[in-house]
DSSP file (Angstrom, degrees, kcal/mol; ACC not computed):
  #  RESIDUE AA STRUCTURE BP1 BP2  ACC     N-H-->O    O-->H-N    N-H-->O    O-->H-N    TCO  KAPPA ALPHA  PHI   PSI    X-CA   Y-CA   Z-CA
    1    1 A M              0   0    0      0, 0.0     2,-0.4     0, 0.0     0, 0.0   0.000 360.0 360.0 360.0 135.7 -223.5  106.1  -72.6
    2    2 A K        -     0   0    0      1,-0.0    39,-0.1     0, 0.0    36,-0.0  -0.624 360.0-167.5 -83.0 127.0 -225.6  109.2  -73.5
    3    3 A L        -     0   0    0     -2,-0.4     2,-0.0    38,-0.1     3,-0.0  -0.820  25.5-110.1-110.4 152.5 -223.6  111.9  -75.2
    4    4 A P        -     0   0    0      0, 0.0     2,-0.5     0, 0.0    -1,-0.1  -0.357  43.8 -90.9 -72.0 163.0 -225.0  115.5  -75.6
    5    5 A D        -     0   0    0     -2,-0.0     2,-0.4     0, 0.0     0, 0.0  -0.685  55.6-178.7 -72.6 117.3 -226.0  116.6  -79.1
    6    6 A L        -     0   0    0     -2,-0.5     2,-0.0    -3,-0.0    -3,-0.0  -0.981  24.4-122.5-126.7 137.4 -222.8  118.2  -80.6
    7    7 A D     >  -     0   0    0     -2,-0.4     4,-2.7     1,-0.1     5,-0.2  -0.304  35.5-101.6 -73.4 165.9 -222.4  119.8  -84.0
    8    8 A I  H  > S+     0   0    0      1,-0.2     4,-2.6     2,-0.2     5,-0.2   0.893 120.9  55.5 -55.0 -48.0 -219.7  118.6  -86.4
    9    9 A Q  H  > S+     0   0    0      1,-0.2     4,-2.2     2,-0.2    -1,-0.2   0.907 109.9  46.3 -56.0 -45.6 -217.3  121.5  -85.5
   10   10 A T  H  > S+     0   0    0      1,-0.2     4,-2.7     2,-0.2    -1,-0.2   0.951 112.3  49.2 -64.6 -45.1 -217.5  120.6  -81.8
   11   11 A I  H  X S+     0   0    0     -4,-2.7     4,-2.7     1,-0.2    -2,-0.2   0.909 111.2  49.4 -61.4 -39.6 -217.0  117.0  -82.4
   12   12 A D  H  X S+     0   0    0     -4,-2.6     4,-2.3    -5,-0.2    -1,-0.2   0.873 112.3  48.8 -61.9 -36.7 -214.0  117.7  -84.6
   13   13 A R  H  X S+     0   0    0     -4,-2.2     4,-3.0    -5,-0.2     5,-0.2   0.897 112.0  48.4 -72.1 -35.3 -212.5  120.0  -81.9
   14   14 A V  H  X S+     0   0    0     -4,-2.7     4,-2.8     2,-0.2     5,-0.2   0.982 112.7  48.1 -68.4 -51.3 -213.0  117.4  -79.1
   15   15 A V  H  X S+     0   0    0     -4,-2.7     4,-2.0     1,-0.2    -1,-0.2   0.936 112.8  49.2 -53.0 -46.9 -211.4  114.7  -81.3
   16   16 A E  H  X S+     0   0    0     -4,-2.3     4,-0.9     1,-0.2    -1,-0.2   0.926 113.4  45.5 -63.2 -42.9 -208.5  117.1  -82.0
   17   17 A M  H  < S+     0   0    0     -4,-3.0     3,-0.4     1,-0.2     6,-0.3   0.888 110.7  53.2 -67.1 -35.7 -208.0  118.0  -78.3
   18   18 A A  H  < S+     0   0    0     -4,-2.8    -1,-0.2     1,-0.2    -2,-0.2   0.819 107.3  51.0 -69.8 -26.7 -208.2  114.3  -77.2
   19   19 A W  H  < S+     0   0    0     -4,-2.0    -1,-0.2    -5,-0.2     2,-0.2   0.736  90.4  96.1 -79.4 -22.4 -205.5  113.3  -79.7
   20   20 A E  S  < S-     0   0    0     -4,-0.9     3,-0.5    -3,-0.4    -3,-0.0  -0.472  71.4-145.6 -68.2 129.7 -203.2  116.1  -78.4
   21   21 A D  S    S+     0   0    0      1,-0.2    -1,-0.1    -2,-0.2    -4,-0.0   0.826  92.6  45.9 -71.5 -32.0 -200.9  114.7  -75.8
   22   22 A R  S    S+     0   0    0     43,-0.1    -1,-0.2     2,-0.1    -5,-0.0   0.493  87.6  97.0 -93.1  -2.8 -200.7  117.8  -73.5
   23   23 A T        -     0   0    0     -3,-0.5     2,-0.1    -6,-0.3    55,-0.1  -0.815  67.9-145.2 -94.6 117.9 -204.4  118.6  -73.4
   24   24 A P    >>  -     0   0    0      0, 0.0     4,-1.2     0, 0.0     3,-0.9  -0.370  20.3-117.0 -77.1 156.4 -205.9  117.1  -70.2
   25   25 A F  H 3> S+     0   0    0     40,-2.6     4,-2.4     1,-0.2     5,-0.1   0.773 113.6  65.6 -63.0 -22.8 -209.4  115.7  -70.1
   26   26 A S  H 3> S+     0   0    0     39,-0.4     4,-2.2     2,-0.2    -1,-0.2   0.872  96.6  54.8 -64.4 -33.1 -210.3  118.3  -67.6
   27   27 A A  H <> S+     0   0    0     -3,-0.9     4,-2.8     2,-0.2     5,-0.3   0.928 109.9  46.4 -64.0 -42.9 -209.7  121.0  -70.3
   28   28 A I  H  X S+     0   0    0     -4,-1.2     4,-2.7     1,-0.2     6,-0.7   0.900 112.5  51.2 -63.1 -37.0 -212.2  119.2  -72.6
   29   29 A E  H  X S+     0   0    0     -4,-2.4     4,-1.4     4,-0.2    -1,-0.2   0.863 111.7  46.5 -64.1 -39.0 -214.6  118.9  -69.7
   30   30 A T  H  < S+     0   0    0     -4,-2.2    -2,-0.2     2,-0.2    -1,-0.2   0.908 120.7  38.0 -67.1 -43.1 -214.3  122.7  -68.9
   31   31 A Q  H  < S+     0   0    0     -4,-2.8    -2,-0.2    -5,-0.2    -3,-0.2   0.837 135.5  16.0 -87.0 -28.4 -214.7  123.7  -72.4
   32   32 A F  H  < S-     0   0    0     -4,-2.7    -3,-0.2    -5,-0.3    -2,-0.2   0.494  93.1-119.4-119.5  -2.7 -217.3  121.2  -73.7
   33   33 A G     <  +     0   0    0     -4,-1.4     2,-0.6    -5,-0.4    -4,-0.2   0.643  66.4 137.9  74.2  11.4 -218.9  119.6  -70.6
   34   34 A L        -     0   0    0     -6,-0.7    -1,-0.2    -9,-0.1    -2,-0.2  -0.808  44.5-143.9 -96.8 122.1 -217.8  116.2  -71.6
   35   35 A K     >  -     0   0    0     -2,-0.6     4,-2.0    -3,-0.1     5,-0.2  -0.213  34.2 -98.2 -66.2 169.6 -216.3  113.8  -68.9
   36   36 A E  H  > S+     0   0    0      1,-0.2     4,-2.4     2,-0.2     5,-0.2   0.917 124.4  51.1 -56.6 -49.5 -213.5  111.5  -69.7
   37   37 A K  H  > S+     0   0    0      1,-0.2     4,-1.9     2,-0.2    -1,-0.2   0.803 110.5  50.0 -61.3 -32.4 -215.8  108.5  -70.2
   38   38 A Q  H  > S+     0   0    0      2,-0.2     4,-2.7     1,-0.2    -1,-0.2   0.869 108.9  52.0 -70.3 -38.7 -218.0  110.6  -72.6
   39   39 A V  H  X S+     0   0    0     -4,-2.0     4,-2.4     2,-0.2    -2,-0.2   0.886 111.2  48.9 -65.6 -39.0 -214.8  111.6  -74.6
   40   40 A I  H  X S+     0   0    0     -4,-2.4     4,-2.5     2,-0.2    -2,-0.2   0.932 111.9  47.2 -69.2 -39.4 -213.9  107.9  -74.8
   41   41 A A  H  X S+     0   0    0     -4,-1.9     4,-2.2     2,-0.2    -2,-0.2   0.868 112.5  49.5 -63.6 -37.8 -217.3  107.0  -76.0
   42   42 A L  H  X S+     0   0    0     -4,-2.7     4,-2.7     2,-0.2     5,-0.2   0.924 111.8  48.8 -68.2 -40.1 -217.3  109.8  -78.5
   43   43 A M  H  X S+     0   0    0     -4,-2.4     4,-2.3     1,-0.2    -2,-0.2   0.946 110.4  51.3 -63.1 -45.1 -213.9  108.8  -79.8
   44   44 A R  H  < S+     0   0    0     -4,-2.5    -1,-0.2     1,-0.2    -2,-0.2   0.901 113.8  44.6 -52.9 -45.0 -215.1  105.2  -80.1
   45   45 A R  H  < S+     0   0    0     -4,-2.2    -2,-0.2     1,-0.2    -1,-0.2   0.910 119.5  40.2 -65.8 -43.2 -218.2  106.4  -82.1
   46   46 A E  H  < S+     0   0    0     -4,-2.7     2,-0.2    -5,-0.1    -2,-0.2   0.670 106.5  68.5 -86.4 -19.6 -216.3  108.8  -84.4
   47   47 A M  S  < S-     0   0    0     -4,-2.3     2,-0.2    -5,-0.2   -32,-0.0  -0.590  86.0-104.2-104.3 166.7 -213.2  106.8  -85.2
   48   48 A K     >  -     0   0    0     -2,-0.2     4,-2.6     1,-0.1     3,-0.5  -0.546  43.4-109.5 -77.6 152.2 -212.4  103.6  -87.1
   49   49 A A  H  > S+     0   0    0      1,-0.3     4,-2.2     2,-0.2     5,-0.2   0.871 118.6  49.3 -57.1 -40.7 -211.9  100.7  -84.6
   50   50 A S  H  > S+     0   0    0      1,-0.2     4,-2.1     2,-0.2    -1,-0.3   0.876 111.0  49.5 -70.6 -34.5 -208.2  100.5  -85.3
   51   51 A S  H  > S+     0   0    0     -3,-0.5     4,-2.4     2,-0.2    -1,-0.2   0.883 111.8  51.2 -68.5 -36.7 -207.7  104.3  -84.9
   52   52 A F  H  X S+     0   0    0     -4,-2.6     4,-2.9     2,-0.2    -2,-0.2   0.921 108.7  48.7 -66.0 -45.0 -209.6  104.1  -81.6
   53   53 A R  H  X S+     0   0    0     -4,-2.2     4,-2.5    -5,-0.3    -1,-0.2   0.919 112.1  49.8 -63.7 -42.4 -207.5  101.2  -80.3
   54   54 A M  H  X S+     0   0    0     -4,-2.1     4,-1.7     1,-0.2    -2,-0.2   0.936 112.7  47.0 -62.0 -45.8 -204.3  103.1  -81.2
   55   55 A W  H  X S+     0   0    0     -4,-2.4     4,-2.9     2,-0.2    -2,-0.2   0.911 112.7  49.2 -62.4 -39.1 -205.5  106.2  -79.4
   56   56 A R  H  X S+     0   0    0     -4,-2.9     4,-2.7     1,-0.2    -2,-0.2   0.917 109.8  51.0 -65.3 -39.7 -206.6  104.3  -76.3
   57   57 A K  H  < S+     0   0    0     -4,-2.5    -1,-0.2     2,-0.2    -2,-0.2   0.813 112.8  47.4 -61.9 -35.7 -203.3  102.6  -76.2
   58   58 A R  H  < S+     0   0    0     -4,-1.7    -2,-0.2     1,-0.1    -1,-0.2   0.918 118.4  39.0 -68.7 -47.9 -201.6  106.0  -76.4
   59   59 A V  H >< S+     0   0    0     -4,-2.9     3,-2.2    -5,-0.2     2,-0.2   0.783  85.6 104.3 -77.3 -31.0 -203.7  107.7  -73.8
   60   60 A T  T 3< S-     0   0    0     -4,-2.7     3,-0.1     1,-0.3    -4,-0.0  -0.355 101.0  -0.9 -65.3 123.9 -204.1  105.0  -71.3
   61   61 A G  T 3  S+     0   0    0      1,-0.2     2,-0.6    -2,-0.2    -1,-0.3   0.487  90.4 146.2  74.0   5.2 -201.7  105.8  -68.3
   62   62 A R    X   -     0   0    0     -3,-2.2     3,-1.6     1,-0.2     4,-0.3  -0.627  38.5-156.8 -78.5 114.8 -200.4  109.1  -69.9
   63   63 A N  G >  S+     0   0    0     -2,-0.6     3,-1.3     1,-0.3     6,-0.2   0.799  87.6  65.9 -59.6 -28.7 -199.8  111.5  -67.1
   64   64 A T  G 3  S+     0   0    0      1,-0.3    -1,-0.3     5,-0.1     3,-0.1   0.649  94.8  58.6 -77.5 -11.6 -200.1  114.5  -69.3
   65   65 A K  G <  S+     0   0    0     -3,-1.6   -40,-2.6    -6,-0.2     2,-0.5   0.575 102.8  57.4 -90.3  -6.5 -203.9  113.7  -70.0
   66   66 A H  S X> S-     0   0    0     -3,-1.3     3,-0.8    -4,-0.3     4,-0.8  -0.981  70.7-153.7-124.1 119.4 -204.8  113.9  -66.3
   67   67 A L  G >4 S+     0   0    0     -2,-0.5     3,-0.6     1,-0.2     5,-0.1   0.833  95.0  58.3 -57.0 -38.6 -204.0  117.2  -64.3
   68   68 A A  G 34 S+     0   0    0      1,-0.2    -1,-0.2     3,-0.0    -5,-0.1   0.860 106.9  46.0 -60.1 -36.0 -203.7  115.3  -61.0
   69   69 A K  G <4 S+     0   0    0     -3,-0.8    -1,-0.2    -6,-0.2    -2,-0.2   0.614  91.2 107.3 -91.0  -8.9 -201.0  113.0  -62.3
   70   70 A R    <<  -     0   0    0     -4,-0.8    -6,-0.1    -3,-0.6     3,-0.1  -0.260  54.8-157.6 -67.8 150.1 -198.9  115.8  -63.9
   71   71 A D  S    S+     0   0    0      1,-0.0     2,-0.4     2,-0.0    -1,-0.1   0.169  78.6  47.2-109.2  16.0 -195.6  117.0  -62.3
   72   72 A F        +     0   0    0     -5,-0.1     3,-0.1     1,-0.1    -2,-0.0  -0.997  40.5 163.7-151.1 156.3 -195.8  120.3  -64.1
   73   73 A L    >   +     0   0    0     -2,-0.4     3,-1.1     1,-0.1    -1,-0.1   0.502  62.1  82.5-130.6 -44.9 -198.3  123.1  -64.7
   74   74 A E  T 3  S+     0   0    0      1,-0.2    -1,-0.1     0, 0.0     0, 0.0  -0.431  95.1  23.4 -77.8 140.7 -196.2  126.0  -65.8
   75   75 A G  T 3  S+     0   0    0      1,-0.3    -1,-0.2    -2,-0.1     3,-0.1   0.342  81.1 146.3  92.1  -7.7 -195.3  126.0  -69.4
   76   76 A R    <   -     0   0    0     -3,-1.1    -1,-0.3     1,-0.1     2,-0.2  -0.325  53.6-104.6 -74.6 151.9 -198.0  123.9  -70.8
   77   77 A F        -     0   0    0      1,-0.0     2,-0.4   -55,-0.0    -1,-0.1  -0.476  33.5-170.4 -77.7 148.0 -199.3  124.6  -74.2
   78   78 A R        -     0   0    0     -2,-0.2     2,-0.2    -3,-0.1   -55,-0.0  -0.983  17.0-135.2-138.4 122.3 -202.6  126.2  -74.4
   79   79 A C    >   -     0   0    0     -2,-0.4     3,-2.3     1,-0.1    -2,-0.0  -0.501  21.7-121.5 -78.2 141.8 -204.4  126.5  -77.9
   80   80 A K  T 3  S+     0   0    0      1,-0.3    -1,-0.1    -2,-0.2     0, 0.0   0.739 113.8  55.4 -53.0 -23.2 -205.9  129.9  -78.6
   81   81 A E  T 3  S+     0   0    0      2,-0.0    -1,-0.3     0, 0.0     2,-0.2   0.572  88.2  93.7 -86.4 -10.3 -209.2  128.1  -79.0
   82   82 A Q    <         0   0    0     -3,-2.3   -54,-0.1     1,-0.1   -55,-0.0  -0.595 360.0 360.0 -83.8 142.1 -209.1  126.5  -75.6
   83   83 A K              0   0    0     -2,-0.2    -1,-0.1   -56,-0.2    -3,-0.1   0.541 360.0 360.0 -90.3 360.0 -210.8  128.3  -72.8
């Protein structure tokens, strides 16, 4: 999968947002233009294999990572760096 050229600070921020349970993939897409599959590819590239497997196990099926599956919108945490 082709990933856009990202600087190290942007990569660090995407990884941080991907690890956060309540940050949906759509927020990452809005801020950085990366679709969910691109975030997964970036995480696979940037993390150790065991860390990536742990992250994928955590994220798979998690309702909070997908806005359409959430049963709440009000009161969600929003980082000051997030658009």
